N, C-alpha and C positions, 0 to 999 in steps of 0.2 A: 599756928597754935598760940600766937601772942607772946612767945618766949624770946623773940629776937633772932631766931634761927629760921632759915628758909627751908621750904619743902619743894619738891618737884612733882608736878601733877602731869600724868600721862594717860591718855585714853587709847586703848587697843581694842581689837575685835573681841577680847575676852573681858573687857570691862575697864574700870578706871583705877589707877594706882596712885597712891600718895607715898613718896619716897623721901627719906631723909637726905638732904642735899650734901651733908658732910660725910656720911658713911655709905650711902647707897642702899641702906636697909629699908625694906617696906614698912611703912607706918600703918597703913590700912589699904584695903582694896575693896572695891564694890563691883558687883557683877554687871550693873547697868551702865549705859553710857558708852558710846563708841564714836562720838563726834567731837564737836567743839567743847572747849572748857573755858570757863571764866571764873576767876577767883575774886572775892570781895567781901566787904563787911555787910553781908546780907541779913544775918540773924542777930548779931550784936556788934558792939563797937570795939571789943577787945580782940576776939578771935575772928578768923575769916572762914567763910564757907565756900563750897565749890558747887557750881551749877554745870551740869554736863548735858549736852544734847544727844539724844538717841533718835535720829530721824525726826518725827513730829512730836516727840515727848521730851520734856525737861525734867531732870532729876536734880535735887539739891541735897548735898551732904554737909553736915557740920564739920568742925575741925577734927573730930574723932572718927569721921567716916559714917556716922549714923544718918540715915536718910531723914531729912526734915520735911520735904514735900515733893510731890510729883504733879506736873501739869501736862495734860494731854491736849494737844491742839486739834486732834482729830484729822490731821493731815496724814495721808498715806501715799505710798508709791512715789511717783514723780512730784507730787505736790509737796512732799516732805524734803525735797532738795533744798539745801541751805548754803549760805555763804558767810554770813556775819552774825556774831553775837558779842555784845559788849556790855559794860556796866559803867555807871557814873552816879555819883551822889548829886542829883540834879537839884534837890531842894535844900541841901546844906544841913541835914539833920544827923549826919554822921553815918548813915546807912545807905548802901548803894542800891540803885534801881537797875533793872536788867532790860536790855533792848535787843532781842533776837529777830531775825527774819528767815523766812522760808520762801518757797517758790510762789506762794499765793498769800503770804501773811507777813506783816511787820507789826510788832506789838511792844508794849511796855508793861513791866511787872514790878511790883514791890519786891524787896528781898525775901519776904515771907511767902511769895508765890501768888499774892493777890494781883489779879489782872487790872491794870490801869486803863488800857485802851487797846483796840485792835484795828488794823487796816486790812480788811479782807477784800478790798477792791482790786488788788493786784492780780495780774495774770502771769507775771514772771517774777524774777527775784532781783534784789538789789545787790550790788557788789560792795556797798559800803554803808556803814552807820557811824556817825560821828557826833560830837557834842561840843558846845561852846556858846558863849554869849555873842551870837551872830549879829544882832542888831544894836548892840551896845546899850541895852536897857537895864543891865545889871543882873539879868536872869539867864540861865542856861537854856538853850534850845537843842533839840535833837534834829539831825539832818540825815535824810536817806533818799535813795532813788526809788521813785514809785514804780516805774517800769524800766528797769535797768538792764545791764549786760547786753547780750546780742539783740534784745528787743529794741533797745535804744529809743524809747518813746518818752521816758521821763514822765512828768518833770521831776526835778529834785525838790523834795518837800523840806521846808523848815517848820517844825511843829513844836507846840508846847509839850514838854516831856511828860507831864502828869495827866494830860487829857488827850493828846494826839491831835489837837486842833491845829489846822494849818495856818501859819502866819505868813509864809512867803512861798511862792512857786518860782523855780528857776527853769525856764524852758530852753534846753540846749538843742532842740530839734531845728531851730532856725540856723544853727551852725552846720547842719548837714552831718551830724554825728551818726556813724554807722554801728558802733559798738561801744556803749558807755562802760567805763571801767573803774575809775578810782578818783578819790578826792584827797586834798589836804586842806584842812581848815585852820587858818591862822591870821595873825595881824601882820600881813605882808606889806601893807601900805599904811604907814604911820600918819598920813595926812587925812585919813578918813575915819569916821566913827564905825565901830563894830569890826567884824572879821570879814576876810575875803575867802572865797571858795575857789581853790585851784582844782581844775577838773581835767581829766584826760580821757580820750577815746583810745581803745586798744590799738597800739602800733603807730599812732600818729596824732600830733596836735595836743598842746596844752592850752587850756583856756583859763582866764582869771575872771571871775564874776564878783561884783561887789555884794554887799549885804542885801540889797534890794533886787538882785538878780540881773543887773545890767552887765553886759560884757565889757570888760576893761581892756583886755588884749588877748591875742591868740598868737601862738608860736608853733610852727611846724617842726616837730622833733619826735623821734621814737620814744614812746612812753607807754607803759602798761600799768605801773604802780607809782603812786605819789606819796611823799611823806614831807616832813618839815624838820628843820633843825638850824641852829646857829652855825653855819658853815665857816664863816670868816672870823668869828669871835668878837663881833662888834655889838653884841647884845640883841640883834634883830634876827627874826626867823627868816630863813630862805626856803624856797620850794625845791625839794629834792625829787628828781624824776628818774625812773628806772625803766629803760626799754628792755624788758626781760620777758621771756616766755616763748611760746610756739610761734615760729615765723616772724620773730621780732629781733632786730639787731641788738646785741648785748651792749647797752650804752647807759651811762650814768651822767646826769647833768644837773647843774645848780642854777636857779633863777631867782633874781631879785624881784621885789614887788612891782617894779616898773617894767618888768619884762626883759631886763638885761641879763644875758647869760654870763655867769661868773666863772663857770668851770664846766668842762665836759671831757669824758674819756670813753673810748670805744674798746670793747673786749672782743678779741678774735680767738678762734675762728668764727666767722659769721654763719648763721643758719642758712644763708643763701649760697654759701660757697663751701659746703661741707666736704665734697669730694676733693676739691682743690686743696683744702687746708688739712686734709687727713694726715699726710706725712709730717707736716710741721707740728700738728697737734700731738702725734705720737712721739716725735723726737723730743719736743720741749717738755712734755709732761710725763713721759715714761709710761703712759697708759696704753691700753689696747683700744684702738678705734673701732667703733661699731657703726655700721652703716645707718642704723636707725636712730643714732644719738642726735639729739637736737640741743645744741648749746642754748642756754637761757634758763634761769631759775624761775620759780613761781612762788608767790606768797612770801611770807616771812619778812617783808619789808613794810613796816607799819610806823615805827617811830624811831628816832635817834636819841641816844644819850651820850653824855660826855664821859667816856670810859676812863680816860687818863687824867681828867681834872684840869685840862689846860684851857677850858672855855670854848672849845669847838666840838661840834657834833661829830661823833665817830659812826661810820657806816659799815656794817658787815653785810656784804652782798654776795649771794650765791651765783655761780655760773657753771653750768654743766648740763648734763642730760635733763630733759624735761621731766618734771615731777620727781625731783630729788634723786637723781641717778647716783650710782656708787662712784662715778667718775667726776662728781661735782667738785669745784674749787671754791673756797671762800676767800674773798678779798676784803681786807680792812682798809677803808679809805678815810682820809681826813684832809681838810683844806690846810694849806693852799695847794 
């Protein structure tokens, strides 16, 4: 609301809720929207608005919960399956643009709902959309996977954010990737111009590509999600890799821009040894072991912040039953 106090936005099967973060009281509720939420300065520079995805439809509400606009992509059924929606002020005018994707569409919109561009050439969906000055020209680009996830055909597109025009293609098929999963975009190598793209396939291997799409290095390591943060407090960003999810060992590791591993920790019980570790799991955690439980979290790992103000990234990592089970544990990690 622009008053200096935060609100909590929550989408349920019954709609979208805006809740006072101090009191827990409902400030407003809207019946539409049961998917992803993104909050930003879409309508004006003082207050923030909310964009909620409901399958193939986007709904925008102002700070008071009044609907500002609706955009229907005409995607239905499986075509409306979605993974990512983000926002970024790509042109520096103080208002955020919106970049969502679906199974067969990635697009850019102004905050007022005006469509900037559409990529309807996709047959699958992307597991990531990110933003940054990739080539070092002083302008922000949008980066997304054209044929991602288990299709694993790529390529990764680096595009002009207001037009969707492709500037660079990063072809990861040469590396034999079976399931494209996630990226972290950052200035990991200070000796080169622009940003590097850390990329992982689900369950194994981290790759680092330069701004032109050239492979810099590859490391075999369990990884499903990537992020970035200043792990050691030296002012430089490191690559944070999370081997979490179905059939993936619970592992967290930190990598420097030259491919040096700075830190790693493995969380047990492993998904591959659930029966053997059942007794230990129950004894140590005091919980009830369920045969179908799959240790390993999902999503929720996107960026790191310095929670305690000591100059290092703090990481909150889930570990427990697949898809946010009630027996999940949260670990708070920090270097060293």
